[in-house]
Each structure stands twice: as C-alpha cells, then as structure tokens.
N, C-alpha and C positions, 0 to 999 in steps of 0.2 A: 538464588539461581535465576539467570535471565531466561525469559521465555520469548520466543519469536514464532508467532503463528497467526493465521487468518481464521476468523470465525465468520461463517457465512450465515447471514440472517435471511436473505431472500435473493432469488435469482431470476425473477420475472422482469420483463421490460414494461411496456406501456400498461398492460393489464395483467393483474395477478390471475392465477389459475387455482384449481383445487389443490395442487401440489407445490405451487411456487408462490411465495410471498413477493411483494414488491421488493426492490433493491434494499440492500443494507449489508455492510461488511464492517467487521471490527478487526483491526490489526493490533495484536499485542507485540510490542517490541521493547524489551527491557522495561524501563519505567514509563514508557508511553503506551497509552491505550487509545487508539484513534478510531473514531466512528466515521466511516465514509458513506456518503449518499444515503441518508436514512429516508426510505420511502415509507408509505403508510404501513402501520403495523410493526415498525421496528422496535418500539418500546415493548410490545408484547413478545416479539421474537426473542428479545434479550432474556426474558424470563425462562426460556427453554435452554439457555446456555449458562456457562459459568461466569458471565460478564454482567455486572450491575451498572446502573447509571453512575454510581459513585466512583466506579473504576475509571470512567472516561477522563482523559486529559485533554482531548482535542477532537474537534469535528471538522471534517473536510467535505465540502460540497463541490461537485464538478460543475453543475449548472442548475438552473431553476426550472426544469421540466418536472412535473408533479411526481413522477415515479422515483425521482432522486432527492426530493426535498420535503414532501408532505408529511414525513415523520418528524420534522424538526419541532413543530409546536409541542407535541407530547414529550419529546426527549428533553427539550429545554425546560418545560414545566416540571418534569420529573427531577431534574437537577436541583431545582429549588425545593420541591417536596421532600427530597431526601437530604436536603441541606448539605450538599457536597462542599467539603471544607476547603477545596483548592480551586484556583481559577481554571476555567476550561476555555482553551483557545478555540476560535471558530474562524475558518477560512472559506471563502467563496468568491466567485467573480465579482469584482467591484461594481460592474455595470448592473448587477442584480441587487444592489444594496436596498432598494425599495422593497423588493420581494422578501429579502431577509427580515427587514423591519416588520413587515406585515405578519410573517410567519412567527416571528419571535413574540409578537403581541397579538396572536390570533384570537385569544380569549382572555377573560379576566382571571388573573392569578397574582399571588404575592411573590414577586421575584426576589429571591434571596441569594441565588447562585451568582457568582462573579464570572461573567463571560468576557474574555479578552478577544475582542473582535479585530481581526487582521485581514481585511479583504486582499484578494490577489489583484494587483493593478497592472501587471505587465508580464509578458512571456519571460520565463526564466527567473522569476522572483524566488528568492530563497529565504527560508526561515531557519535560524540556527536552533538546534535541539541539543540536549546533553548527549544523545546517542548518535548524532550526525547532523545531516542537513535535509530539510524537507524542501523540495523544489517543485514548482508548478510550471507546466508547459502548455501553451495554447493548443487546442484541438480544433477540428473542423466540424461544426454542427450549426444548425440554423440559429441558435442562440449562443451567447458568449459562454465558452466551455474551457475548462482547464483540467488536465490530468495531473497526477501527483507522483513523485517518487521520493523515497527515503534512502539516502546514501550514507553509509557508515564510512568514516575515513579508513584508508589503508593503514595497516599496522605491521607488526612483526611478531614472530613466535620465537621465544628464546629456546635454544637447543641445549638440553642438559648435558649431553656428552661433550660439547665444545666448552661450555662453562666449566665443567669438571677438569678439562684438559688445561685450562688456565688457572685452576684453583679458585674460581669465583663462586661464592656461595653466600647465603643469607642476605643481609641488607645491601650488600654490594651489587647483587643482581638487580634490585630495584633501582639503584643509583645509575647503573650502566644503562638500563632501559630508559630511564627518564632523561639523563644528560646526553647519552649517545656515545660516551666513551668513559674509560676508567684507566687511570694511571696506576700500573701495578709493577712493582719492582723495577722501576726504570723503563718500563715499556708501556706504551699506550695501546689498550685493547678497545677496538671500536665495536659498537653494537652490531654492525653488519657482519663482523667476523664470527659472531656467536649466535646468529639468528637467521631466520628465513622469512621472506615477505609473507604477510598475511593479508590478502585482499579483503577490504571491507565488504560487507554484504549490502545488497540492493533489493529494494522492493518497489514495484511500479504498479500504478492503478490507472487504467485507461478505460474510460466510459465513453458514452455516445460520441462517435466521431467517424468521419471518413478517413481514408488514408491520407496522411500528411506528415511533415517533418517532425511535428511534435510527438506523434505516436512512436516513431523510431528513437527519438531522443529519450523518451521515457523508458522504453523497453531495453535500451542498450545494456547488455551484460547483467540483466536482472536475475537475481537468484529466484525470485518469485514474481511472476507477472500475472496480474488479474486484469483481464481484458474482455470487453464486450464482444459477443459473437451473435448478434441479434438474429441474423438470417443465415440461410444456407446459400450455396452458389446459385441455386436455381432462381433465387430472388436477388441476384447481384445488381441488376439494374435498379431495382427498388431501393436496395441498400445505399447505392451511390446517390440516388435522388434525395433521400431523407437524412443522409449523413450518418450512416452506420456501417459496421463491418460484417463480413461473413465469417464463418468459422475458418474457411480456407485462408482468407486474408489475415486473420489474427494469427493463424498457425505459421504462415509465411513470415510475418513480422517476427515471431518468436525465433524461427529458424535463422533468419538473417541477422538477428540481434544478439545471438548467443545466450538466449534465455535458458535457464536450467530447469525450472518447473513452471509450466504453463497452466493457468486456471481460466477456463472459458466460462462465461456467465452472461446474464442479461438476455435471456432467450425469448423470442417472440412466442406469443400464446398460440400461434398457428401450428407449432411443432409439439407433438405429444411425446415423441420418442427421443430422449437425449442422446441415445446411441448414434443417431444420425450426425450429430455434431462431432463426436469422436471419430467416426468413420471419415468424415471430410477432413478433419484436422490432421489425421494420421497420413494423409497423402503428402503432407508438406513438412510435418514436424515429427521427428523420431525420438524426441526427448521425453521427459516426465510430463505426462498430460493428465489433468484433472478436469472432469466435467462437473462443475459445481452443483451441489445439491443443498437445499435449505437445511440449516441447523447442523452442518458438518464443519469440521475443523481441518485445515490444511497447514501442515508444518512448513516453515521456511527450511529449505534444504540445509544440511550441515555445511559448514564452511568448506570452501575449496582447499584442498591440501596441496601445497606446492612443494616441489622437491627442494631439499636443502642444498642442492648443487654439488 
C-alpha cells in the first residue's frame, strides 16, 4: 500500500531553540523516501520517527546555508555505516559543488554507500522518477537556491458501473486502461467513455527565498506545500532584505496558487509562540493550514475527486 506523508524533523531557521531542531523533512511518496535540507541533528531526529537511513532513496538540498545542510556529513556517513544496499540520489545547486564535496568528506570514514550525485544546473531541471517527475525551480536568496516539487502524472479512474454497462470485466479492464480502447462486438469502446480524469498529486518544497516567479511555479496546484515563513509581517522589511518570506506572504502564495494543504515552517528564534504564524496566515488563506512542529507527521491530502460528468 502506497504511503504519502511528510515527516518533520526540525522547524527552526538559523538557530535552533529548546523546542525546535534545525531544518529537516522527509517525504514518503510511494517507493521514494526523500530527505530535504538536513540541518544539524537530523540523524538523531530520525531516531524519533519511523524513518531510518536505510529507507532513504534521495536527498535534496535547497542551498548551502548551514541550517539546511550541516546534517549532511552525519547522514551520509550513516548510509555507509548501515550499508544501505541501494543507490541514494543527491541533488543540490551545482554552484555549491565544492561545499557538497567538503560536507561529504568532512571526516574520516569508510564510504560504502553508493551516492548518485545529480546537481541542479538550471531552473526547471527535471528528474524522472517512477512515481512522477521531480522538478527544481530557482528561488531568490543571497546564495544559489532551488526549491523542489514532485508531480505525479494525471491519470484516470475506471468507473465500475460504466464498465458493467458494456460488459467489460477481468483482464479486459486492464487492456482498456493500458491501450486506451477495446474492440467489443463490433464497437470500439474508448477509455474516456468508461472513466473519469484523476489529477496527479503534487508536493512542493519552498525554503529560503523572497517572493519570485519560482515560488509560484512550485506552489501551483500543490496538494501539499511546505514553505518557509521565517518572519511575521512586523519584520517584512527585514524579510525582504535577507531573502525570506513572512507568514502572510506564504499564505497569500498558497491562496493564489490553489494549494490544498499549507505547511508553514522555518521559524525565526525570535518568535516563541507559533500561534502568531497561524493568526497571520489565516488572514489570507482559508484552506487546510498546518503550523509545523518537530517530530510530527503531515499527510498528503486524499486525491481530488472529480465528477464523472
């Protein structure tokens, strides 16, 4: 049975607090288990979840500021310690290749894990996965930064009552779904006649950035959007200066982009009360809102159900 959920390892921005670990997020999506932006302590945070290093299939780094990447050395070494039997792909901004090399070999260890290193070299770069497409879009921050989104292809849902009306059952259903049509008693039945569209699901991950086209491209029609909201509106000028979003800006992006479930995270240590982020976001977004907390799990919403027409 497929599983699609986000496991939150940490929600702090530049500095951790007593209740917030540095960044770290794991997306379980069918056979992909993707670790995003492992900050300090990510390896230990994993011990408090149901995710192990051996589960990981891919690591995605948005940029090389410390709170988004200083967990890489421990994570990479743990892959070898646990003798992970499968390749683990790693994506990061190509301009930070030197940083990645230093983090990968930050200390002496016997590397046995196979890392498939695929840097992100251009805005819009895509990586084909079995479950869909991983796409990177450039963001606006003082250093080279990319956000990521995972897009499942659109499909269709076969309608039992319409199949029954044509007398289609058993292996013929699979053939009709695969080929797109079925010749039956002198009449061709098309897939569209006995199905309804099933939109593919979308996940988006947006970290350190000011407002830019890339933010909206990533967020567009996301079923689950994980987005930084480092500051509140009272510090909007500071947010713009250092390349970050406020909770209000993140919420407006979600509202304008048709996001179904919004997860706010990456909170500045200056704010002790997370309810303030919810209050600000609610002024702009009336959908499903989650204020991320360390070591919690957020489900990807169930599929949209379209009318059969």
